[in-house]
N, C-alpha and C positions, 0 to 999 in steps of 0.2 A: 244636229251635229253634235252631239255631245261630250261633254270632255274630263278627261281623267283629271281623278285627284290625289294627293298626298298624305295622308295624317303627317303628325308632325316627325313621332321618326322617322314615314319612308323618309322622312323633304332634307330632315340632319341627315341621315344618312347617303342621301343619295350626295350631298353634297359636305359630305363629310365634316358637316359642324356637329359641334355640343348640341344635346337638347336646348339646356342654360341659356345659351346663344343664340339659342333664333329666339326662346320665349322674352331675351333682352326684347331684341328686335323690334316683336311685336309691339315691346313700348318704346323704344324711338323711335320707332319709322323705316328703320334699315334694308331691313329684309323684304321680303317682295308681298305684299297682297296676301292679305287669308282670309275663308268664310267661317265664323261663326255659327255653330250646325247647336251645341248648348253648353251650355251651363259652363264646360271645362269640357267639352271640346269640336278641336282647332279644325280645318283641313286646308289643304293651299289647292289650290288651283295646275296645278302640270304647266300649262302653256306660260300661266302670270311668274314661276318660277324661272322657268328659261326661259322671259322677256327680264326677269330680272341682274341674271347669269347674264347675259349680253351684253347687259345696258351694262356690266362689268369687266368685259372679252376684252386686252387691251393687247397690241402687235407689241409690247417693251414697255418698259418702264418707264421714259421717259411718253410715251402720248397717258400713259396715266397720271404722271406727275403735273402734264399739264392738261390736263381734267379739269382734276379736282386744284387748280388755282385755279381755268378756270371759273368754275361752278361756288372754289370763293368771289371772287372779283363779281361776278355778282346776284349772289346770297348778303 
């Protein structure tokens, strides 16, 4: 099964993010996994992007806060 890949621009546009934010996330580790295919070429596997977004999906604000609190206690 072949996977689809997004360029940095496509990822930014798909998730309504500023390109600079996406670049910063690669440094901080906050974004999805990425693939470096050249010295200046980054792509994102669509399935990784969807998993990343899914892990940040909450039914309400208190669920998000509870998850953040649990992560802080664990880390």
